[in-house]
C-alpha positions in Angstrom: 0.0 0.0 0.0 1.2 3.6 -0.6 2.9 5.5 2.1 0.6 7.9 4.0 1.8 11.0 5.9 -0.5 12.6 8.5 0.3 16.0 10.1 -0.2 16.0 13.9 0.2 19.8 14.4 -3.2 20.5 16.0 -4.8 19.6 19.3 -1.7 19.5 21.5 -1.7 20.2 25.3 1.2 22.0 26.8 2.5 22.4 30.4 5.7 24.1 31.7 7.0 24.0 35.2 7.2 27.5 36.8 10.8 26.8 38.0 13.5 24.2 38.0 12.8 23.2 41.6 9.3 22.0 40.7 10.4 20.1 37.5 10.2 16.3 37.3 13.4 14.4 37.6 13.1 12.5 34.3 16.3 14.0 32.9 18.5 13.3 29.8 21.7 13.2 31.8 23.3 14.6 34.9 25.1 17.8 34.1 28.0 19.2 36.1 27.4 22.6 37.7 29.0 25.4 35.8 31.5 26.9 38.2 33.8 28.7 35.9 33.3 31.0 33.0 35.4 30.0 30.0 34.1 32.7 27.5 37.7 33.5 26.7 38.2 30.1 25.0 38.2 30.2 21.2 35.4 28.4 19.4 37.5 25.4 18.3 39.0 24.8 21.7 38.9 21.2 22.9 36.1 20.4 25.3 37.1 20.2 29.0 37.2 16.8 30.6 33.8 15.6 31.7 33.0 15.8 35.4 31.8 12.7 37.1 28.5 13.5 38.6 27.4 10.0 39.7 24.6 7.8 38.5 20.9 8.3 38.7 18.1 5.9 38.0 16.2 8.8 36.4 18.7 9.4 33.7 17.2 8.6 30.2 20.3 9.0 28.0 20.9 5.3 27.5 17.4 4.9 26.1 17.6 8.1 23.9 21.0 7.6 22.3 19.9 4.6 20.1 17.7 7.1 18.2 20.9 8.3 16.5 21.8 4.8 15.2 20.5 5.4 11.6 23.0 8.2 11.3 26.0 6.1 12.4 27.5 4.2 9.4 29.5 1.6 11.4 27.1 -0.6 13.2 29.9 -1.5 15.7 29.4 2.1 17.0 25.6 1.8 17.4 24.2 2.4 20.9 22.4 -0.5 22.6 19.2 0.2 24.4 19.3 -1.1 27.9 17.4 -4.4 28.5 15.6 -3.0 31.6 12.6 -0.7 31.5 13.3 3.0 31.2 13.0 5.1 34.4 9.7 7.0 34.9 7.2 4.3 34.1 4.9 5.4 36.9 5.3 9.2 36.2 1.7 10.6 35.7 2.3 12.7 32.5 3.3 9.7 30.4 0.4 7.6 31.2 -2.2 6.9 28.6 -5.1 8.0 30.8 -3.5 11.1 32.4 -6.0 14.0 32.6 -4.3 16.9 30.7 -7.5 19.0 30.3 -6.0 21.7 32.6 -3.0 22.2 30.3 -2.8 24.9 27.7 -4.1 24.1 24.2 -1.5 24.7 21.5 -0.9 23.9 17.9 2.5 23.2 16.5 4.9 24.8 15.8 4.9 26.2 19.3 7.6 28.1 21.3 7.0 28.7 25.0 9.7 31.4 25.3 8.1 33.8 22.8 5.3 34.7 25.2 7.9 36.3 27.5 8.4 38.1 29.6 11.8 38.9 28.0 14.8 39.2 30.3 16.1 42.7 30.8 18.7 44.5 32.9 22.5 44.5 32.8 23.0 40.8 33.7 20.1 38.9 32.4 19.9 35.1 32.8 20.0 34.8 29.0 22.0 37.3 27.0 21.2 39.1 23.7 22.4 36.1 21.6 19.2 34.3 22.6 17.1 37.4 22.2 16.7 37.5 26.0 14.0 34.9 25.7 13.1 32.9 28.8 14.1 29.6 27.1 15.1 27.6 30.2 12.9 25.1 31.8 11.1 21.8 31.4 8.0 21.6 29.3 5.7 18.8 28.3 3.6 18.4 25.2 0.8 15.7 24.9 -1.4 14.6 22.1 -3.7 11.6 21.7 -3.6 9.8 18.4 -5.7 6.9 17.3 -4.3 4.2 15.0 -6.9 2.2 13.2 -7.0 -1.6 13.5 -6.5 -1.7 9.8 -2.9 -0.4 10.3 -2.0 -3.4 12.5 1.3 -4.9 11.3 2.3 -1.7 9.4 5.3 0.4 10.2 4.3 3.6 12.0 6.9 6.4 12.3 6.7 9.7 14.1 8.8 12.4 12.3 9.7 15.3 14.6 10.6 18.3 12.4 12.1 20.4 15.2 12.1 20.3 19.0 14.4 22.2 21.2 17.1 20.4 23.2 16.6 17.1 25.1 13.2 16.2 23.6 11.9 12.8 24.6 8.9 10.9 23.3 6.8 8.6 25.4 4.0 6.4 24.0 1.5 4.9 26.5 4.0 5.0 29.3 7.0 3.7 27.3 10.0 5.8 26.4 10.3 5.5 22.6 13.3 7.7 22.1 14.4 11.3 21.9 17.0 13.7 20.6 19.4 15.7 22.7 20.0 18.5 20.2 17.9 21.5 19.3 15.7 22.0 16.2 16.9 19.0 14.2 14.6 16.7 12.4 14.5 13.1 13.6 12.3 10.0 13.4 11.0 7.4 15.9 9.5 4.0 15.1 6.2 3.7 17.0 5.5 0.2 15.6 
């Protein structure tokens, strides 16, 4: 049968935590605290050595990295998804029956930062290079899709045409994959 492409841009629900202290702990990776300003380094400087931050059972990176395998030519370098279930299986937002009726209704594309308020003053949290937009934070988007029984056995893909950094996709309580970089197109197999 011919390939079918369906846009899912309408009917989304959106929620953003007010501050980082309230945010859920389903994170891509543990990031070291920034304790020194290295703005003097040239753009092609070698990265500094990673800081060991310890493990966490809420880190989702091992389940997200395999999303990049189609872009890695040598299969010896492919990432292996862990055998165990991804963290967060009991988190309310990812459950099929979660009530998101109180969340904001949005259509895609959507950018939470553009609503402002924009940062101002001499030392804003985000400088002029980001337009002083309040881009930090953790946000959730939800949408309900119905796949007809006639599509059973078919390959079903979700193409994401641009999501800001550390986007992750859950389907009925299961982490399908994600992408750690901003505004790239990527694909997930929902089959």
